[in-house]
N, CA, C and O atoms as a DFTB+ gen file, in Angstrom:
584 C
 N C O
     1  1       0.808      -1.183       0.000
     2  2       0.000       0.000       0.000
     3  2       0.850       1.245       0.000
     4  3       1.976       1.248      -0.498
     5  1       0.309       2.288       0.555
     6  2       0.969       3.592       0.621
     7  2       1.085       4.008       2.076
     8  3       0.122       3.897       2.835
     9  1       2.269       4.492       2.474
    10  2       2.441       4.986       3.838
    11  2       3.203       6.306       3.799
    12  3       4.195       6.457       3.086
    13  1       2.708       7.252       4.586
    14  2       3.316       8.572       4.665
    15  2       3.425       8.942       6.136
    16  3       2.457       8.827       6.887
    17  1       4.612       9.387       6.542
    18  2       4.826       9.787       7.931
    19  2       5.477      11.144       7.994
    20  3       6.423      11.420       7.256
    21  1       4.974      12.001       8.877
    22  2       5.556      13.333       9.030
    23  2       7.008      13.272       9.461
    24  3       7.845      14.021       8.957
    25  1       7.308      12.371      10.402
    26  2       8.682      12.188      10.863
    27  2       9.296      10.979      10.166
    28  3      10.383      11.073       9.596
    29  1       8.601       9.846      10.212
    30  2       9.157       8.659       9.587
    31  2       8.157       7.547       9.466
    32  3       7.058       7.604      10.018
    33  1       8.557       6.527       8.728
    34  2       7.761       5.327       8.524
    35  2       8.673       4.139       8.751
    36  3       9.811       4.127       8.281
    37  1       8.181       3.136       9.471
    38  2       8.997       1.956       9.717
    39  2       8.153       0.731       9.929
    40  3       6.966       0.815      10.244
    41  1       8.782      -0.408       9.752
    42  2       8.083      -1.662       9.956
    43  2       8.989      -2.832       9.665
    44  3      10.147      -2.669       9.280
    45  1       8.437      -4.018       9.856
    46  2       9.212      -5.224       9.605
    47  2       9.224      -5.574       8.126
    48  3      10.276      -5.868       7.559
    49  1       8.046      -5.542       7.499
    50  2       7.933      -5.919       6.093
    51  2       7.016      -4.915       5.401
    52  3       5.818      -4.872       5.679
    53  1       7.573      -4.112       4.504
    54  2       6.803      -3.087       3.803
    55  2       6.799      -3.380       2.319
    56  3       7.837      -3.680       1.729
    57  1       5.612      -3.292       1.715
    58  2       5.471      -3.442       0.263
    59  2       4.642      -2.279      -0.237
    60  3       3.511      -2.078       0.205
    61  1       5.211      -1.499      -1.172
    62  2       4.487      -0.367      -1.712
    63  2       5.319       0.892      -1.721
    64  3       6.543       0.847      -1.842
    65  1       4.638       2.021      -1.591
    66  2       5.269       3.334      -1.622
    67  2       5.272       3.930      -0.221
    68  3       4.231       3.988       0.432
    69  1       6.440       4.373       0.244
    70  2       6.535       4.992       1.563
    71  2       7.345       6.271       1.493
    72  3       8.408       6.322       0.875
    73  1       6.821       7.306       2.140
    74  2       7.495       8.591       2.209
    75  2       7.551       9.010       3.669
    76  3       6.530       9.067       4.355
    77  1       8.756       9.300       4.129
    78  2       8.942       9.742       5.510
    79  2       9.557      11.123       5.530
    80  3      10.505      11.395       4.794
    81  1       9.022      12.007       6.375
    82  2       9.571      13.350       6.485
    83  2      11.047      13.336       6.812
    84  3      11.818      14.116       6.253
    85  1      11.448      12.452       7.718
    86  2      12.863      12.305       8.056
    87  2      13.417      11.020       7.456
    88  3      14.486      11.033       6.846
    89  1      12.707       9.916       7.620
    90  2      13.252       8.678       7.090
    91  2      12.248       7.571       6.967
    92  3      11.127       7.652       7.469
    93  1      12.681       6.521       6.279
    94  2      11.898       5.306       6.084
    95  2      12.820       4.140       6.389
    96  3      13.957       4.103       5.918
    97  1      12.331       3.179       7.180
    98  2      13.149       2.018       7.491
    99  2      12.313       0.775       7.673
   100  3      11.216       0.826       8.230
   101  1      12.832      -0.336       7.206
   102  2      12.146      -1.613       7.349
   103  2      13.152      -2.742       7.231
   104  3      14.190      -2.609       6.582
   105  1      12.827      -3.850       7.866
   106  2      13.688      -5.017       7.725
   107  2      13.688      -5.465       6.265
   108  3      14.748      -5.649       5.666
   109  1      12.504      -5.639       5.701
   110  2      12.356      -5.968       4.283
   111  2      11.438      -4.932       3.656
   112  3      10.329      -4.704       4.140
   113  1      11.900      -4.302       2.576
   114  2      11.148      -3.239       1.931
   115  2      11.173      -3.478       0.427
   116  3      12.236      -3.472      -0.194
   117  1       9.994      -3.687      -0.152
   118  2       9.852      -3.859      -1.597
   119  2       8.960      -2.756      -2.120
   120  3       7.843      -2.580      -1.633
   121  1       9.436      -2.009      -3.107
   122  2       8.639      -0.936      -3.680
   123  2       9.477       0.299      -3.886
   124  3      10.562       0.238      -4.465
   125  1       8.971       1.426      -3.409
   126  2       9.675       2.700      -3.545
   127  2       9.619       3.445      -2.224
   128  3       8.588       3.466      -1.552
   129  1      10.733       4.053      -1.861
   130  2      10.785       4.788      -0.608
   131  2      11.580       6.064      -0.746
   132  3      12.543       6.144      -1.510
   133  1      11.153       7.072       0.016
   134  2      11.843       8.346       0.005
   135  2      11.853       8.924       1.406
   136  3      10.819       8.970       2.072
   137  1      13.022       9.368       1.858
   138  2      13.163      10.014       3.154
   139  2      14.056      11.232       3.040
   140  3      15.089      11.187       2.370
   141  1      13.673      12.307       3.680
   142  2      14.459      13.536       3.617
   143  2      15.879      13.297       4.116
   144  3      16.836      13.794       3.522
   145  1      16.021      12.546       5.193
   146  2      17.344      12.188       5.698
   147  2      17.814      10.890       5.047
   148  3      18.930      10.832       4.530
   149  1      16.973       9.839       5.065
   150  2      17.433       8.600       4.465
   151  2      16.418       7.489       4.440
   152  3      15.318       7.591       4.981
   153  1      16.834       6.416       3.785
   154  2      16.070       5.177       3.700
   155  2      17.019       4.048       4.069
   156  3      18.154       3.999       3.595
   157  1      16.545       3.139       4.922
   158  2      17.408       2.046       5.333
   159  2      16.638       0.784       5.623
   160  3      15.432       0.811       5.865
   161  1      17.347      -0.314       5.596
   162  2      16.740      -1.597       5.899
   163  2      17.722      -2.713       5.686
   164  3      18.838      -2.511       5.207
   165  1      17.280      -3.898       6.052
   166  2      18.136      -5.059       5.843
   167  2      18.112      -5.467       4.374
   168  3      19.160      -5.726       3.782
   169  1      16.930      -5.523       3.794
   170  2      16.788      -5.922       2.400
   171  2      15.870      -4.935       1.677
   172  3      14.669      -4.895       1.944
   173  1      16.434      -4.138       0.762
   174  2      15.673      -3.164      -0.006
   175  2      15.590      -3.632      -1.457
   176  3      16.605      -3.938      -2.082
   177  1      14.367      -3.683      -1.979
   178  2      14.151      -4.080      -3.368
   179  2      13.248      -3.053      -4.017
   180  3      12.089      -2.908      -3.628
   181  1      13.778      -2.323      -5.023
   182  2      12.982      -1.313      -5.697
   183  2      13.760      -0.043      -5.948
   184  3      14.931      -0.078      -6.326
   185  1      13.091       1.090      -5.732
   186  2      13.662       2.411      -6.004
   187  2      13.636       3.231      -4.725
   188  3      12.576       3.403      -4.125
   189  1      14.805       3.746      -4.293
   190  2      14.907       4.426      -3.010
   191  2      15.704       5.715      -3.137
   192  3      16.756       5.753      -3.775
   193  1      15.181       6.776      -2.517
   194  2      15.831       8.084      -2.551
   195  2      15.984       8.578      -1.115
   196  3      15.006       8.671      -0.373
   197  1      17.210       8.889      -0.735
   198  2      17.486       9.433       0.588
   199  2      18.208      10.749       0.456
   200  3      19.181      10.856      -0.291
   201  1      17.741      11.756       1.177
   202  2      18.399      13.053       1.119
   203  2      19.871      12.957       1.483
   204  3      20.732      13.447       0.752
   205  1      20.158      12.319       2.620
   206  2      21.547      12.151       3.037
   207  2      22.063      10.768       2.647
   208  3      23.201      10.641       2.195
   209  1      21.242       9.733       2.817
   210  2      21.769       8.418       2.476
   211  2      20.732       7.338       2.284
   212  3      19.584       7.454       2.712
   213  1      21.172       6.289       1.628
   214  2      20.424       5.047       1.488
   215  2      21.363       3.946       1.962
   216  3      22.502       3.850       1.503
   217  1      20.879       3.113       2.888
   218  2      21.718       2.062       3.420
   219  2      20.960       0.778       3.604
   220  3      19.797       0.783       4.008
   221  1      21.620      -0.333       3.307
   222  2      20.975      -1.640       3.409
   223  2      22.026      -2.727       3.501
   224  3      23.184      -2.537       3.128
   225  1      21.600      -3.855       3.999
   226  2      22.431      -5.049       3.927
   227  2      22.488      -5.492       2.461
   228  3      23.567      -5.726       1.918
   229  1      21.326      -5.602       1.836
   230  2      21.221      -5.976       0.426
   231  2      20.313      -4.997      -0.291
   232  3      19.189      -4.754       0.151
   233  1      20.785      -4.433      -1.389
   234  2      20.018      -3.485      -2.198
   235  2      19.868      -4.053      -3.600
   236  3      20.847      -4.266      -4.314
   237  1      18.616      -4.292      -3.975
   238  2      18.302      -4.776      -5.328
   239  2      17.410      -3.736      -5.978
   240  3      16.248      -3.579      -5.605
   241  1      17.958      -3.031      -6.948
   242  2      17.212      -1.964      -7.583
   243  2      18.079      -0.737      -7.717
   244  3      19.230      -0.823      -8.145
   245  1      17.525       0.418      -7.348
   246  2      18.232       1.689      -7.507
   247  2      18.210       2.461      -6.196
   248  3      17.164       2.599      -5.561
   249  1      19.371       2.962      -5.801
   250  2      19.493       3.823      -4.632
   251  2      20.115       5.150      -5.031
   252  3      21.167       5.181      -5.670
   253  1      19.468       6.244      -4.654
   254  2      19.958       7.590      -4.967
   255  2      20.048       8.397      -3.685
   256  3      19.135       8.358      -2.860
   257  1      21.147       9.132      -3.509
   258  2      21.311       9.959      -2.310
   259  2      22.287      11.089      -2.583
   260  3      23.129      11.005      -3.477
   261  1      22.159      12.143      -1.797
   262  2      23.124      13.229      -1.900
   263  2      24.411      12.829      -1.184
   264  3      25.501      12.999      -1.731
   265  1      24.296      12.303       0.023
   266  2      25.466      11.940       0.814
   267  2      26.111      10.640       0.376
   268  3      27.195      10.643      -0.206
   269  1      25.442       9.523       0.656
   270  2      26.040       8.238       0.330
   271  2      25.028       7.127       0.185
   272  3      23.933       7.175       0.746
   273  1      25.414       6.131      -0.578
   274  2      24.648       4.899      -0.732
   275  2      25.577       3.760      -0.360
   276  3      26.629       3.573      -0.971
   277  1      25.169       2.990       0.663
   278  2      26.038       1.964       1.221
   279  2      25.237       0.684       1.418
   280  3      24.112       0.722       1.915
   281  1      25.816      -0.446       1.030
   282  2      25.192      -1.748       1.260
   283  2      26.260      -2.829       1.166
   284  3      27.347      -2.609       0.631
   285  1      25.930      -3.989       1.695
   286  2      26.836      -5.129       1.544
   287  2      26.827      -5.584       0.096
   288  3      27.884      -5.737      -0.514
   289  1      25.634      -5.802      -0.460
   290  2      25.523      -6.202      -1.859
   291  2      24.593      -5.263      -2.612
   292  3      23.599      -4.776      -2.073
   293  1      24.940      -5.024      -3.863
   294  2      24.120      -4.218      -4.767
   295  2      23.903      -5.003      -6.045
   296  3      24.851      -5.465      -6.680
   297  1      22.647      -5.145      -6.406
   298  2      22.288      -5.693      -7.713
   299  2      21.397      -4.646      -8.358
   300  3      20.180      -4.649      -8.170
   301  1      22.013      -3.750      -9.121
   302  2      21.281      -2.653      -9.733
   303  2      22.169      -1.444      -9.867
   304  3      23.322      -1.559     -10.284
   305  1      21.653      -0.292      -9.521
   306  2      22.410       0.937      -9.673
   307  2      22.370       1.781      -8.418
   308  3      21.399       1.751      -7.661
   309  1      23.432       2.531      -8.208
   310  2      23.505       3.445      -7.073
   311  2      24.220       4.707      -7.513
   312  3      25.246       4.652      -8.191
   313  1      23.672       5.834      -7.122
   314  2      24.302       7.116      -7.437
   315  2      24.188       8.027      -6.227
   316  3      23.122       8.157      -5.626
   317  1      25.293       8.651      -5.883
   318  2      25.352       9.596      -4.769
   319  2      26.322      10.695      -5.130
   320  3      27.306      10.462      -5.832
   321  1      26.047      11.884      -4.654
   322  2      26.947      13.005      -4.937
   323  2      28.305      12.799      -4.289
   324  3      29.321      13.247      -4.819
   325  1      28.331      12.115      -3.128
   326  2      29.586      11.998      -2.392
   327  2      30.168      10.591      -2.440
   328  3      31.297      10.421      -2.902
   329  1      29.432       9.565      -1.973
   330  2      30.054       8.272      -1.667
   331  2      29.140       7.105      -2.015
   332  3      27.946       7.139      -1.718
   333  1      29.692       6.077      -2.639
   334  2      29.009       4.787      -2.735
   335  2      29.989       3.724      -2.247
   336  3      31.175       3.759      -2.576
   337  1      29.479       2.783      -1.463
   338  2      30.330       1.705      -0.974
   339  2      29.540       0.414      -0.896
   340  3      28.433       0.373      -0.360
   341  1      30.132      -0.641      -1.443
   342  2      29.523      -1.965      -1.465
   343  2      30.618      -3.003      -1.334
   344  3      31.746      -2.778      -1.774
   345  1      30.294      -4.144      -0.731
   346  2      31.227      -5.258      -0.745
   347  2      31.223      -5.887      -2.134
   348  3      32.274      -6.178      -2.705
   349  1      30.019      -6.091      -2.666
   350  2      29.841      -6.746      -3.965
   351  2      28.788      -5.969      -4.743
   352  3      27.619      -5.956      -4.357
   353  1      29.191      -5.322      -5.836
   354  2      28.261      -4.514      -6.629
   355  2      28.181      -5.063      -8.044
   356  3      29.188      -5.412      -8.660
   357  1      26.948      -5.129      -8.540
   358  2      26.726      -5.596      -9.911
   359  2      25.839      -4.617     -10.644
   360  3      24.671      -4.446     -10.295
   361  1      26.365      -3.998     -11.617
   362  2      25.736      -3.168     -12.615
   363  2      26.349      -1.792     -12.671
   364  3      27.170      -1.551     -13.556
   365  1      26.003      -0.856     -11.775
   366  2      26.422       0.526     -11.958
   367  2      26.526       1.275     -10.635
   368  3      25.630       1.187      -9.795
   369  1      27.626       2.016     -10.447
   370  2      27.731       2.939      -9.326
   371  2      28.310       4.270      -9.826
   372  3      29.184       4.297     -10.693
   373  1      27.810       5.350      -9.266
   374  2      28.312       6.689      -9.619
   375  2      28.339       7.546      -8.372
   376  3      27.391       7.546      -7.587
   377  1      29.416       8.270      -8.193
   378  2      29.573       9.170      -7.065
   379  2      30.942       9.800      -7.116
   380  3      31.773       9.403      -7.933
   381  1      31.196      10.770      -6.267
   382  2      32.535      11.354      -6.229
   383  2      33.556      10.261      -5.911
   384  3      34.613      10.183      -6.538
   385  1      33.226       9.414      -4.924
   386  2      34.078       8.278      -4.563
   387  2      33.231       7.018      -4.600
   388  3      32.177       6.956      -3.967
   389  1      33.687       6.012      -5.337
   390  2      33.010       4.716      -5.435
   391  2      33.963       3.643      -4.936
   392  3      35.093       3.530      -5.410
   393  1      33.492       2.855      -3.972
   394  2      34.349       1.824      -3.399
   395  2      33.639       0.477      -3.401
   396  3      32.581       0.314      -2.793
   397  1      34.235      -0.475      -4.088
   398  2      33.779      -1.865      -4.038
   399  2      34.812      -2.611      -3.194
   400  3      35.930      -2.867      -3.643
   401  1      34.426      -2.950      -1.981
   402  2      35.381      -3.557      -1.045
   403  2      35.841      -4.929      -1.498
   404  3      36.960      -5.337      -1.188
   405  1      34.999      -5.647      -2.222
   406  2      35.417      -6.953      -2.717
   407  2      35.351      -7.024      -4.243
   408  3      36.380      -7.213      -4.892
   409  1      34.154      -6.875      -4.828
   410  2      34.017      -7.056      -6.274
   411  2      33.071      -6.032      -6.883
   412  3      32.014      -5.731      -6.327
   413  1      33.472      -5.501      -8.040
   414  2      32.622      -4.636      -8.856
   415  2      32.489      -5.283     -10.215
   416  3      33.477      -5.499     -10.917
   417  1      31.247      -5.592     -10.581
   418  2      30.970      -6.155     -11.891
   419  2      30.082      -5.160     -12.612
   420  3      28.900      -5.037     -12.291
   421  1      30.640      -4.445     -13.588
   422  2      29.870      -3.440     -14.303
   423  2      30.653      -2.163     -14.479
   424  3      31.831      -2.188     -14.835
   425  1      29.989      -1.030     -14.228
   426  2      30.554       0.288     -14.510
   427  2      30.602       1.155     -13.261
   428  3      29.611       1.267     -12.539
   429  1      31.753       1.769     -13.005
   430  2      31.912       2.763     -11.950
   431  2      32.267       4.092     -12.609
   432  3      33.162       4.155     -13.451
   433  1      31.559       5.153     -12.221
   434  2      31.861       6.491     -12.726
   435  2      32.002       7.434     -11.538
   436  3      31.081       7.559     -10.731
   437  1      33.138       8.093     -11.428
   438  2      33.349       9.026     -10.321
   439  2      34.683       9.722     -10.428
   440  3      35.398       9.570     -11.419
   441  1      35.017      10.484      -9.409
   442  2      36.336      11.109      -9.358
   443  2      37.364      10.062      -8.970
   444  3      38.423       9.954      -9.589
   445  1      37.037       9.281      -7.923
   446  2      37.890       8.183      -7.479
   447  2      37.066       6.904      -7.474
   448  3      35.995       6.851      -6.870
   449  1      37.564       5.878      -8.144
   450  2      36.909       4.563      -8.195
   451  2      37.903       3.523      -7.718
   452  3      39.065       3.524      -8.124
   453  1      37.435       2.632      -6.848
   454  2      38.317       1.576      -6.384
   455  2      37.547       0.271      -6.242
   456  3      36.406       0.249      -5.779
   457  1      38.191      -0.807      -6.647
   458  2      37.603      -2.140      -6.524
   459  2      38.723      -3.141      -6.285
   460  3      39.721      -3.156      -7.005
   461  1      38.550      -3.969      -5.273
   462  2      39.544      -5.012      -5.035
   463  2      39.596      -5.950      -6.233
   464  3      40.675      -6.337      -6.683
   465  1      38.424      -6.312      -6.745
   466  2      38.320      -7.148      -7.941
   467  2      37.352      -6.479      -8.902
   468  3      36.160      -6.374      -8.613
   469  1      37.852      -6.031     -10.032
   470  2      37.028      -5.362     -11.030
   471  2      36.769      -6.302     -12.197
   472  3      37.686      -6.929     -12.727
   473  1      35.506      -6.387     -12.584
   474  2      35.095      -7.115     -13.786
   475  2      34.215      -6.167     -14.575
   476  3      32.995      -6.327     -14.618
   477  1      34.845      -5.173     -15.202
   478  2      34.109      -4.147     -15.910
   479  2      34.989      -2.959     -16.210
   480  3      36.169      -3.112     -16.527
   481  1      34.407      -1.754     -16.108
   482  2      35.080      -0.526     -16.511
   483  2      34.917       0.537     -15.428
   484  3      33.856       0.663     -14.817
   485  1      35.975       1.291     -15.204
   486  2      35.959       2.443     -14.304
   487  2      36.297       3.687     -15.114
   488  3      37.236       3.680     -15.910
   489  1      35.528       4.759     -14.911
   490  2      35.792       6.028     -15.574
   491  2      35.884       7.095     -14.492
   492  3      34.925       7.326     -13.756
   493  1      37.049       7.750     -14.397
   494  2      37.240       8.776     -13.381
   495  2      38.643       9.321     -13.390
   496  3      39.456       8.943     -14.234
   497  1      38.935      10.202     -12.464
   498  2      40.250      10.811     -12.373
   499  2      41.281       9.802     -11.874
   500  3      42.381       9.714     -12.420
   501  1      40.923       9.036     -10.831
   502  2      41.789       7.984     -10.289
   503  2      40.984       6.696     -10.261
   504  3      39.889       6.655      -9.699
   505  1      41.524       5.645     -10.867
   506  2      40.835       4.360     -10.954
   507  2      41.754       3.255     -10.461
   508  3      42.897       3.137     -10.902
   509  1      41.237       2.441      -9.535
   510  2      42.030       1.344      -8.978
   511  2      41.297       0.026      -9.190
   512  3      40.145      -0.130      -8.784
   513  1      41.976      -0.913      -9.828
   514  2      41.477      -2.278      -9.999
   515  2      42.520      -3.215      -9.404
   516  3      43.555      -3.469     -10.020
   517  1      42.248      -3.726      -8.209
   518  2      43.218      -4.529      -7.480
   519  2      43.594      -5.836      -8.130
   520  3      44.644      -6.394      -7.810
   521  1      42.775      -6.347      -9.033
   522  2      43.073      -7.615      -9.680
   523  2      43.792      -7.434     -11.019
   524  3      44.038      -8.419     -11.715
   525  1      44.130      -6.211     -11.392
   526  2      44.939      -5.996     -12.596
   527  2      46.412      -6.230     -12.282
   528  3      46.812      -6.294     -11.119
   529  1      47.210      -6.356     -13.340
   530  2      48.655      -6.448     -13.154
   531  2      49.130      -5.207     -12.409
   532  3      48.505      -4.150     -12.490
   533  1      50.225      -5.338     -11.692
   534  2      50.701      -4.277     -10.807
   535  2      50.757      -2.913     -11.495
   536  3      50.318      -1.924     -10.909
   537  1      51.272      -2.830     -12.692
   538  2      51.430      -1.557     -13.387
   539  2      50.126      -1.043     -14.001
   540  3      50.090       0.074     -14.516
   541  1      49.053      -1.844     -13.953
   542  2      47.743      -1.420     -14.463
   543  2      46.711      -1.220     -13.350
   544  3      45.541      -0.962     -13.635
   545  1      47.125      -1.334     -12.107
   546  2      46.165      -1.231     -10.997
   547  2      45.622       0.183     -10.823
   548  3      44.419       0.354     -10.630
   549  1      46.469       1.185     -10.885
   550  2      46.042       2.585     -10.742
   551  2      46.229       3.296     -12.070
   552  3      47.349       3.416     -12.567
   553  1      45.139       3.764     -12.639
   554  2      45.208       4.473     -13.914
   555  2      44.314       5.710     -13.886
   556  3      43.262       5.707     -13.248
   557  1      44.730       6.756     -14.571
   558  2      43.860       7.934     -14.690
   559  2      42.844       7.735     -15.813
   560  3      43.096       7.009     -16.775
   561  1      41.734       8.369     -15.679
   562  2      40.671       8.475     -16.695
   563  2      39.881       7.199     -16.952
   564  3      38.651       7.231     -16.914
   565  1      40.545       6.081     -17.211
   566  2      39.794       4.841     -17.454
   567  2      40.635       3.639     -17.045
   568  3      41.848       3.609     -17.250
   569  1      39.970       2.661     -16.470
   570  2      40.614       1.400     -16.135
   571  2      39.605       0.299     -16.400
   572  3      38.396       0.520     -16.317
   573  1      40.097      -0.874     -16.713
   574  2      39.171      -1.978     -16.972
   575  2      39.829      -3.321     -16.692
   576  3      41.052      -3.459     -16.711
   577  1      39.003      -4.272     -16.441
   578  2      39.411      -5.673     -16.310
   579  2      38.228      -6.482     -16.822
   580  3      37.173      -6.532     -16.191
   581  1      38.419      -7.109     -17.961
   582  2      37.305      -7.858     -18.589
   583  2      37.565      -9.348     -18.582
   584  3      36.738     -10.121     -19.066
């Protein structure tokens, strides 16, 4: 259904559209959510917009934030003006700084991009792919490992 809260909306299992004046949070959230400060949960599936951040254990879908988008796993896309961080990301991340702590499969676009294991392309000022040969790990403008 639809839920709207002046301060916030929360629950164990939410399906639908939720808007919170400050935030939205749920253990499992499927649908779309928007919070002035942020959206968070253990498992987010859908489209989520957080003023300061979007955070989850697992994010499947799209997360957008001014501050940062952070999750253990990402299957989809994430864009933040400042920071994106994931252990395992698949598809797309964009932000001033993008960090894949373990694996990035897809495209990273930012000022600084880093991935311990890259299976895709990085576009930015500084690009780090930890699984490339030593002399190809840090490159300006573009880096890739296919």
